[in-house]
C-alpha positions, -999 to +999 in steps of 0.1 A: +057-003+204+026+015+212-008+016+191-022-006+161-025-001+124-061+001+117-066-006+080-094+005+064-087-004+030-095-036+011-086-075+010-092-097-019-082-132-032-054-132-059-052-158-082-016-156-097-006-172-129+032-171-135+039-169-173+069-161-194+051-133-214+017-115-217-001-137-244-011-116-279-049-106-279-068-134-290-042-163-281-039-186-254-010-196-230-003-222-201+007-209-173+043-217-157+024-220-124-007-211-105-013-201-070-044-187-049-030-162-023-049-135+001-041-101-016-048-066-021-048-043+013-034-081+031-001-073+016+006-043+034-011-056+066+015-085+068+041-062+060+034-042+088+027-072+110+057-091+102+078-060+115+062-059+148+030-038+146-004-051+159-028-051+129-064-050+127-090-047+095-116-025+096-129-031+060-152-057+052-150-091+043-176-114+026-196-146+032-184-174+008-154-192-005-132-157-008-140-147+025-136-176+041-102-178+027-090-146+037-103-151+071-080-181+071-053-158+061-057-130+087-060-155+112-027-173+102-010-137+106-028-129+138-047-099+122-081-095+139-113-084+116-134-058+136-163-055+111-193-082+105-191-102+071-212-089+045-242-109+048-252-108+006-218-109-010-185-124-010-151-110-015-136-100-045-108-114-062-078-105-089-062-124-111-024-117-111-005-125-142+035-123-135+055-124-162+093-135-168+104-097-164+088-097-130+064-071-139+027-080-130-007-075-144-041-072-129-075-080-136-097-075-106-136-081-096-147-061-067-168-079-038-179-072-003-149-050+003-163-023-024-194-020+000-188+001+033-214+023+054-208+043+085-233+019+103-212-012+090-177+008+105-193+017+138-170-011+155-142+004+141-128+027+168-092+043+169-074+050+204-042+072+212-012+057+197-032+041+167-022+045+132-048+046+104-044+032+067-067+036+034-058+033+001-072+043-034-090+011-044-116+015-013-123+051-026-126+044-062-158+019-055-188+038-055-204+019-028-179+026-004-158+060-011-186+083+003-189+065+038-148+061+036-142+097+034-167+105+058-153+085+085-117+099+076-125+130+078-142+125+114-107+108+128-095+125+161-067+151+149-042+131+170-043+100+149-018+096+122-036+090+087-013+074+058-031+073+025-016+054-009-038+062-039-026+034-059-028+031-098-064+033-097-063+069-084-081+084-118-112+063-106-116+087-077-139+115-078-115+142-073-138+157-046-133+128-028-095+125-032-093+160-022-110+154+010-090+127+020-058+143+008-066+172+030-069+148+063-035+126+054-006+129+076+016+106+056+010+105+018+027+073-001+025+071-036+045+064-069+058+086-095+029+084-117+004+090-087+019+119-077+020+139-109-014+128-112-023+146-081+001+174-085+005+179-120+040+177-138+075+188-129+106+175-112+102+154-081+112+177-059+085+206-072+056+181-071+063+170-038+065+205-025+035+214-045+016+182-024+026+193+007+013+231+003-015+225-020-030+191-016-018+177+017-016+209+042-017+187+073+008+160+060+042+156+083+055+144+049+054+130+016+070+097+000+074+092-037+085+057-043+103+048-075+105+011-074+143-001-075+156+032-074+142+040-040+120+068-028+120+105-023+110+119+010+101+158+016+090+167+052+066+193+064+099+218+071+107+218+041+139+189+044+141+167+018+162+136+007+166+107-019+168+074-004+183+052-028+172+014-032+188-017-033+206-040-060+186-073-057+174-100-086+135-096-088+115-123-095+079-107-087+073-069-080+034-076-071+032-065-035+063-044-034+045-009-030+025-025-001+055-039+017+074-006+014+041+014+030+038-012+055+072-013+068+074+024+067+044+029+090+058+002+113+092+018+114+075+053+122+053+042+148+082+027+168+100+061+168+125+059+138+130+092+122+109+096+088+145+092+065+155+061+083+123+050+078+121+051+044+154+035+040+139+004+062+113+004+040+134+004+008+151-026+023+118-042+030+107-038-008+139-047-020+139-082-002+099-088-011+105-087-051+134-115-043+102-139-034+074-150-053+037-137-039+023-105-030+026-109+008+060-119+007+070-094+031+104-099+056+102-099+092+122-074+111+152-095+117+155-102+079+153-065+073+180-056+098+204-083+081+199-072+050+204-031+060+238-040+074+252-054+042+226-046+013+242-036-018+230+000-029+216+009-061+236+030-082+208+047-094+212+072-068+209+102-089+171+089-107+155+123-094+178+142-119+177+115-146+141+109-143+126+139-126+098+147-153+062+130-159 
């Protein structure tokens, strides 16, 4: 495998509470279990690393207990940090409540990951063969969005840039979002995020509009639809629904991150886009059968799963749920 994944997003500490159902406003509930884990962009990095890609982190960690916790998690996964720690802030955190239906609810507090400057990012250098990734979270923070957008625009033309707008897309100023989309090589988003960018319509129309009007330099668009799989449209106009897999989900936290990390890893080693999307679907399916956001499987686990995985019966999702 050539090159690295240079992740210029954010990583936080997740405080995960498992509950049977969300409490009603003004009431109290005792969690079934609790865990402190590395989260945020760490989940995507783990997915790429466990499937064979070398990963480095170009965001910022804090100086404090959260930053120390994240540094230990990075070291355990063999992920190097390229930038110095913030001397004045700790890393942020996120309270993640996972209910009995495997759905997740987040409340987050930003920290050092929300403050980026071009001077701080000076050590983050790319080389031929590298892939760069950023997420909407870092672009939503007033203290990081401008510097990160400048840095992304200055990337050499031959470096593939992958972007995930994330559920906070409405918090990203449109001027910043447009600049980043214009430099995007691969856009991976869910159905709601795709419609937020390109407007209403069926998935095929939205994907075409994303390519022609928003991501003119993109090689392709991936629109994720959870258990149903994903829709992939390439710049040459070819498109395909890649159906998902039947699994029993226990925790959907990090499934999108796992999908993107596995997809980039597969592309980096030469898999064609539609095959890479199928590989990513398998990785995401496995991840939701395990607790924790950083539950990405290894390449061997994915290959074994793909050899006998049960396909979802919802292949026709684009016809059944195509309008947003």
